[in-house]
N, C-alpha and C positions, 0 to 999 in steps of 0.2 A: 906496708902502709895500707894496701888494699884489704889485707886480712883484718887489720885493726878496724877499718871502717865497716867492714861486713859484720864483725862481731858487735860493733857499736849499734848498728842498725837493728841487729837481731835482738839485742838486749832492750833497745828502745821500744820495739814492738811487743816484747814480752812484759816489760815493766814500765808502762807509760807513767811519767811523773804527773803530778796534779796540775801543774801549770800549763801543760799542753794536752790535757785529757780530752778537750774538745777538738774536733777536726778543724784543720786550718781551711780558710777559704781558698779556692783555686784562682789562679789568674785566668784571664780570658783573652784570646786573640780573635777578634771579630773582624770579618772581612766583607767588603762590598766589592764584587768582581765586575770590572769593566773590560773593554776590549784589550787595552795594553797597560792598564793601571789597576791598582787595588787601593781602595780607601780602607785603611786599617785602623782599628782602635784597640789599644792595649788597656786592659783593666787589671791593675795590679794592687792587691791588698797592701795597705800602707804599712801595717806592722811587720809583715814579712819582708817588704821591700827595705824598710829601715834596718831590719835584722841583717839583711844581705849586704847593704851598702853603708850603713851608719850615717845617712844623710840627716836624720832627725827632722823630717818634714812635718810630722804630726804635731810636735810640740810648738813649732814656730808658725804653723798655718800657712796663709797665703804669702807672707813675707819670706818664710823659709823656702817655699816653692820658687819664688822669683829669684832668690839668691842662689839656689842650687840648680836652676834650670840648665845652665851650661854643663854642669857635671852630670845631670840626669841624661841629657842628650848624648853625651859622650859614652855614658854607661850603656844606654840602649843600643847605640850603634856598635858597641863592642860585643854585646851579647845577643844581638838579633840581626840576622841577615836573611835575605831571600835570594836564591840563586836558581838559574835555569838549568836545563839538563846538561849544559856544557860547563857548568860551575861558574858562569859569569854572573856577577852580582847585580841585582836590581838597584836602581837609585832610590834612596830614601830621603824624604823631605818631611821633617817633623813640623806639624802645623800648629799645635798647641797642646796644653796640658792643664788639668785642673784636678782638685781634690773634691770628692763627693761621697755621699753615703750609699751603701749598697747592701744587698741581702742575698744570701744563698740558703737553700732549704736546710742544709745540715749545720750551718754555722750561725745563722741569725744575722743581725745587723753588724756592719763593720764599715770602716772608711777605706777608700781606694783612690789610687792615682790613675786618672784616665789620660792616656796619651793618644792624640790623633795624628795620623801621618798618611802620606801618600807613597806608594811603592810603584815605581815605573819599570816595566820590563825592558830589556835591551832590544834594540831594533832587530826585527825578523825573528825574535824569540817566540816560542809558543807560550803565550801568557796563561794557558790553562794547564800547564804542566810545570811544576816548580818544586823546590825543596825549601823548607824552613829550618834555618840553623838558629836555635833558640835555647838559651839556658838562663834567662833572667830569673833572679831569685834562687832558682834551684842549684846554681853553681855553689851556693853556700848552704841553702836549706834543702837538703837532699830528699826530704819527704814532700816537698812542694811539687805541684804539677800545673800545667797550663792547658785549658780546653781550647781547641781550635774549632771555630764556628764560621759558617757562611750565613750572612744575613741577606745579602742581595746578589743575585746572579741572573740577569735579564734573559740570557740565552736559554736557561733551563726553567724559566718561569718563576723564579724566586724574586719577590718584589719588596723585600724588607719587612714583611709582616711578621715573620718568624725567624728565630735563630736556629739553624740546623747544625748540630755538633757533628763534625766529621772525624774526630779523633782527639787524642791528647798527647802532650809532650811531658816526659817525666824522666827521672834518673833511673837507669837500669841498675838495680841493686846488685846484680851479679858481676857487673864490670865497672860500676860507678861512673858510667858515661851517659851523656845525653845524645842520642842519635838524631840525625836530621829527620824531619817529618816530611814525607813525600806527599804531595798533593797532585792528584790526577783528576781534574774536573771533567765530567762527562761533556761531550760535545752537544751543544744546543743549536737552535736555529731561530729565525725570525718568527716562525709560526708559534713556537712555544712562548716567545715574548709577547706576541700579539694576544694569544689566549689568556695569558696571565693578566694582561692589561684589561681585557674585557671583564674578567672575574673581579679584578681590583675595582673597576668602575662600578660594577653591580654591588660589591660589598660596601664601597664608600657611600653610595647613595642610600643603600638600605640602612646604614648606620647613621646617616645624616637626617635625623628626625626633624631638624629645623627646615631643611630643604623641602622635604616631603610635606611637612605641615603647611608651609607657604603655598605650595601648589594645590593641595587638597582643599584648603580653606577658600582659595580663589575659585576652585572648581565648584564649590557649593553654590555660587551665584550663577553658574552656567545653566542651572535649571530654573532660573528665576527671571522675571522681567520687572524693571523699575516702574512703580506707579506712584508718582510724586516722590515723597520722602520715605516710601515703604516699598517692600518687595511683594510681588505677586508671583505665583507659580506659573511658569511658561507651559502652556498646554500643547505647543507645537514641538513634538518630539524631534523632528528633523532639525529644527532650529537649535535645540539643546545639544544634539550631537555635533553640529557644526561649531557651536560655541566652545564645547569641550575640546574639539580638535584645534581651533584657533589658539586657545589659551595654552594648550600643551605645546604646540609648535612654536609659539612666541617665546615661551620659557626656554625651550630647547635652543632656539636661535640665539637668544640673549646669552645664556651661560656658555654655549659652544664658542661664541665669538671671543669672550674674554678668557675662556679656558685656553684657547690657542694663543692669543696675544700675550697673556701673562706667562704661560709656559715657555714661550719663545723669548721672553724678556723684553718684549716691546712695551708693555705697560707694567708698572709696579705700584703696589698699594700696600700699606702696612696691614698686617693680619688682624690686629685688634679692632680697628675701625670697621673692617669688612665684616667681622663676626657680629659686631654691635648692630650694623645696618641690616644684616640678615635677620636678626631678632626683631628689629623695628619693622621690617617688611611684613612679618607675620602679624604684628599688631595692626598695621594699616589694613591688611586684608580682612582681619577679624572684625574691625569696625565696619568695613564696607559690607561684610556679610550680614551684619545686623541692620545697618542703615546705608542705602546707596550713597557712596562718596564719589566714585568715578564710574557711574553707570554707563554701560556699553563701551567702556574703554579698558576692560579687563586685559585684553591682549597686549595693549601698550604697557600696562603696569607689569604684566608677566615678563615682557621683554626687557623693560627697564631694570626691574629688580633682578631679573635673570643675569644681567651683566655683573651685578655684585656677587651673586651666587657662584658664577663662573670663576671669579677671582679666588674664592675659597677652594674650589675644585682643583685649581692649578697648583696649589701648594704641594699636593701629593707628587705630581710628575716632576716638579722643579727639584725635588729632593733626590731624584734618581740619577741626575747628572749623565744623561744619555747623549750619544752622538746624534748627528742630524737625522740619519736614516732611522735609527731606533726611536728617536723622539717622534718622528712623523708616524711611524707604525703604532707607537704607544698612544699618541693623541687620538688616532682613529679608534683603536681598541678600547681605550678608557672611555671615550665619548659614547661608543656603541654600548658599552656596559651600563653607563648611566641611563641611556635611553631605554634599554631593555628592562631594567629594574623599574624605571619610572612608568613605562607602559604596563608592566605587570601589576604595579600598585594601583594604577587607574582601573585596570580590568578587574581587580579584586574588590575595589571599593565602589566605583561609580554605578555598576548595575543595581546594587541594593539601594543606593540613594535615588536612582531613577524610579525604581519600583515603589519606594515609599512615597515619592512625590506624585506618582501616578495614582496611588491608592488613596492618599489622604493629604490634601494641601495643608491642612491644619497641623497634623503631626510632623510633616516635613519642616514647616516653619519652626516648630518647637525644637526639633532635633538640630536644625541649622543654627538657631540662636544658642543652644546649649554647647554645640561644638565650637562655635565662634568665641564664646566666652572662655571656654577652656583654652583655646589657642591664644587668646589675648593674655590670659594669666600666665601661660607658659612663656610667651614672648617677653613679658615684663620680668619674669624670673631670670630668663636667659640674659636680658640686657643688664640687669643688676649684677649677675655673675661675671659677665664679660667686662663691665666697667670697673667693678671693685676687685676683680681677680680672685674672688672666693665663691665657692659653691654655697647655695642656700638650700633650705628644706625642699622647696618645690623643684629646683633644677636637679637636685640629687635624685629625687624620686621619679622625675621624668625619664632619666636614663634607665631606671629599673623598668618602668612601664614600657619603654621603647623596645626592650628585649622580649616583650610579650605582645607585640603589635598584632599578631594574628587574632588575639582576643577582640580587638577592635572590629575586625572583619566579621567575626562570629557575632558580635554585638549588633552590627548593622544587619546581618542576615536574620537574626531573631526578630528584630524590630520589623523588618520588611515582611517576614512571614506572619507576624501578628497583624500588621496592617492589611495584608492580603486576606487573611482568614476573616478578619472583622468585616471587610467589604464583601467577601463572599457570603457570609451569613446574612448581612444586611440585604444583599440582592436576592437571596433565596427566600427571604420572608415577604418580599413584595408580591 
């Protein structure tokens, strides 16, 4: 029988028939590693799964999945196990399953069944050393294989941003067996987890164009003083620095407070309203930058809206499902990362704004109004996108522009140099 299968495989490779000329999509075993548990997600190509099981899920859609759920669970438990080095099985709890669309480079679009589960290690077992016994689909479709990936592993600094493939499971064509896949995760530590959280915080705020725009538009007014219903440029540089410091610290205190409370589960707020209010906060500060709305109360506004911004920050840490100690370390690291990037952005932008305001009050007011109008338009576009659930022309292009944010710094630098040069020439002619 083995000889027959070997010949069949050989002929299949030599003379592929038209119906299977295109490569099949692979299954994926995606794992999030925690201290004694693994959050696992199986991504199974639907056509190959149906070929191996005969369940007929694709034709019947959601109803077919609901009816066949018990059979699928039994099938998965029979063909997928995780065991420690003493061959003791981990406990499996299947949390849910759904059918969705997927795409792989070699195969294009296809439909897949996604199964989410929790795997719990035996007491006192080394949860970083285990074997995967898996032959889902491939016990019938011998050309199929499963990619084994790590998405999150806090100890080694993986925070779920990328999928790292550590190997694959396949049928050994010489023996027609599927051998256990051994996983030996490198030992990590809290320092690696902390560093990854700092980097994650910096990355999150650098990609959070709306967060930075709110702060920077508010800081435009730090160089101004209200004169009735208009703005005048503040000639007291020490007062400007103090105002910049107060606004920055107030925003930090506000978002740090709700970041901690929301991550710990003390406060909860729906994501969509939070995102809409964040966009609205930019509109308020943009109007204030053009005409004083809450003059000399910028610090209170920064702290108030900072509370809302902190709720958005917390979504990242909440998804990591960390234990108390790791969560505390992560909160500290993530917040430090946010503050470091926030400080870097202020240091990159504010010196040129200060220089422009010192050289030409008129041109600074023009620039301030121009930037405020742009921010107002962006905020309206974001609000529409978040209310309607669809991207629009402006919001789409904002994400493209955000990836070239350094050009904004260059733009401010060039304007400041032009203003400085013009003032230098003017003084030299006197």
